[in-house]
ZATORDO-757199 format. One line per field, with one value per residue (C-alpha): x, y, z; residue in three letters; residue number from 1. Coordinates in Angstrom, 2 decimals. Example, Ala and Ser with C-alpha at 12.3 -4.5 7.8 and 13.67 -1.06 7.14 Angstrom:
<pts>
xx <- 12.30:13.67
yy <- -4.50:-1.06
zz <- 7.80:7.14
code <- ALA:SER
pos <- 1:2
</pts>
This chain:
<pts>
xx <- 100.35:98.09:99.14:101.73:103.06:101.23:101.04:102.33:106.12:107.77:110.91:112.33:112.09:113.64:116.58:116.96:117.21:120.17:122.31:125.67:125.33:126.82:123.76:124.67:128.38:127.66:125.38:122.21:119.08:115.46:113.70:110.24:107.71:104.37:102.00:104.28:107.63:110.49:113.16:116.59:119.59:123.31:126.18:128.82:131.88:135.02:132.91:131.19:133.69:136.10:139.77:139.00:136.65:133.39:130.53:131.51:129.15:129.19:127.90:125.02:124.25:124.29:121.78:119.62:119.68:119.00:115.96:114.54:115.08:113.70:110.66:110.08:110.11:107.46:105.11:105.26:104.35:107.76:106.63:106.21:108.26:111.41:112.55:116.10:117.94:118.11:119.53:120.39:121.57:122.58:123.22:125.45:124.33:125.92:128.82:128.34:131.31:129.77:126.58:123.84:122.12:118.52:117.23:113.59:112.38:109.06:107.33:107.07:105.80:104.81:103.97:103.70:107.21:109.05:109.12:110.71:111.68:113.01:115.37:116.20:119.10:119.25:121.64:120.60:119.60:117.14:119.31:119.41:122.72:121.84:118.88:118.70:116.33:116.25:114.55:113.71:112.74:109.97:110.93:109.50:111.13:113.11
yy <- -57.24:-58.05:-59.74:-62.49:-62.96:-65.54:-63.17:-59.74:-59.62:-59.69:-57.62:-58.42:-62.15:-61.66:-59.84:-62.48:-65.22:-63.31:-63.60:-65.30:-65.34:-63.45:-61.21:-59.96:-59.78:-57.37:-55.24:-56.01:-55.09:-55.68:-52.34:-52.38:-54.60:-54.48:-57.10:-57.98:-56.29:-56.47:-53.87:-53.91:-51.63:-52.32:-49.99:-49.04:-49.52:-51.64:-54.85:-54.09:-52.06:-53.40:-52.26:-49.18:-47.75:-48.60:-50.79:-54.31:-55.79:-59.06:-57.27:-55.88:-59.41:-60.66:-57.95:-58.83:-62.59:-62.02:-59.90:-62.10:-65.39:-64.02:-62.59:-65.83:-67.85:-65.55:-66.79:-70.50:-72.72:-73.30:-76.65:-77.96:-75.85:-73.77:-71.37:-71.65:-69.63:-70.95:-67.93:-64.33:-61.52:-58.00:-54.84:-52.40:-48.98:-46.43:-46.44:-45.98:-44.99:-44.33:-44.22:-46.80:-48.51:-49.71:-52.72:-53.46:-56.83:-57.00:-60.09:-60.47:-64.07:-66.30:-69.77:-73.26:-74.32:-71.09:-67.46:-64.42:-61.32:-57.96:-56.24:-52.55:-51.15:-47.38:-44.95:-42.47:-40.00:-42.50:-43.10:-46.62:-48.36:-51.91:-53.80:-57.55:-60.40:-63.58:-66.83:-69.18:-72.84:-73.81:-77.24:-79.59:-79.62:-82.75
zz <- 48.48:51.43:54.65:54.06:57.60:59.68:62.65:63.67:63.75:67.18:66.55:69.99:69.25:65.79:67.36:70.10:67.44:65.98:69.11:68.65:64.86:61.92:62.09:65.56:64.70:61.82:64.01:62.06:64.05:63.03:63.43:61.81:60.06:58.32:56.95:54.02:54.74:57.23:57.91:59.56:59.92:59.67:60.58:58.04:60.23:60.58:60.60:57.30:55.25:52.65:52.65:50.53:53.15:51.36:52.52:51.49:48.90:50.82:53.92:51.85:50.67:54.27:55.19:52.18:52.86:56.55:55.78:53.02:54.85:58.10:56.33:54.45:57.63:59.08:56.33:57.16:60.12:61.77:63.14:59.59:57.17:56.91:54.18:52.89:50.27:46.70:44.88:45.66:43.44:44.31:42.33:44.19:43.01:45.33:47.78:51.50:53.66:57.06:59.05:58.87:55.97:56.15:54.29:53.57:52.32:50.48:49.21:45.43:45.53:48.44:47.17:48.58:47.51:46.67:47.71:46.07:48.04:46.91:49.34:48.94:50.97:51.41:53.06:55.74:53.04:51.54:48.46:47.07:47.82:46.78:45.40:45.79:44.93:47.00:46.03:48.88:48.88:51.30:52.63:55.25:58.68:59.47
code <- MET:SER:ARG:VAL:PHE:ARG:GLU:PRO:VAL:ASP:LEU:GLN:GLN:ALA:ASN:GLU:LEU:SER:ARG:ASN:THR:LEU:ILE:GLU:HIS:LEU:GLY:ILE:VAL:PHE:THR:ALA:ALA:GLY:ASP:ASP:TRP:LEU:GLN:ALA:THR:MET:PRO:VAL:ASP:ALA:ARG:THR:ARG:GLN:PRO:TYR:GLY:LEU:LEU:HIS:GLY:GLY:ALA:SER:VAL:VAL:LEU:ALA:GLU:THR:LEU:GLY:SER:SER:ALA:GLY:ASN:LEU:CYS:VAL:ASP:PRO:ALA:ASN:GLN:VAL:CYS:VAL:GLY:LEU:GLU:ILE:ASN:ALA:ASN:HIS:LEU:ARG:ALA:ALA:ARG:GLU:GLY:VAL:VAL:THR:GLY:THR:ALA:ARG:ALA:LEU:HIS:VAL:GLY:ARG:THR:THR:GLN:VAL:TRP:GLU:ILE:ARG:ILE:GLU:ASN:GLU:GLY:GLY:LYS:LEU:VAL:CYS:VAL:SER:ARG:LEU:THR:LEU:ALA:VAL:VAL:PRO:VAL:GLY
pos <- 1:2:3:4:5:6:7:8:9:10:11:12:13:14:15:16:17:18:19:20:21:22:23:24:25:26:27:28:29:30:31:32:33:34:35:36:37:38:39:40:41:42:43:44:45:46:47:48:49:50:51:52:53:54:55:56:57:58:59:60:61:62:63:64:65:66:67:68:69:70:71:72:73:74:75:76:77:78:79:80:81:82:83:84:85:86:87:88:89:90:91:92:93:94:95:96:97:98:99:100:101:102:103:104:105:106:107:108:109:110:111:112:113:114:115:116:117:118:119:120:121:122:123:124:125:126:127:128:129:130:131:132:133:134:135:136:137:138:139:140:141:142
</pts>
């Protein structure tokens, strides 16, 4: 897919918008971006593990929704439109017990009223931990 973001991604600004939110609480940090993809990391630690010591599936979904929603909003004029989640699914394919996972959101469809993003979450060895698909509604501001 060619360029979908309205302008180059300012990772510092994306991380500043995350302050005092669930995103910051879970340690999610935006780390890289291209013309049609956005990437972030999340630690596998006490904040993101379930009681059995594995990465909590809900934490993976938070990472996926954060990436897809953030990427979607980079495609619209924020003065006129905002992207909000309609549906998300996630397939948890491999356990992670420690370290850092990296999620990458890529646009599958960027339309006038809906967007669809695929988010792949990998462990430090590059193995797929979770794959998710997020559908966003593009709605007018106000």
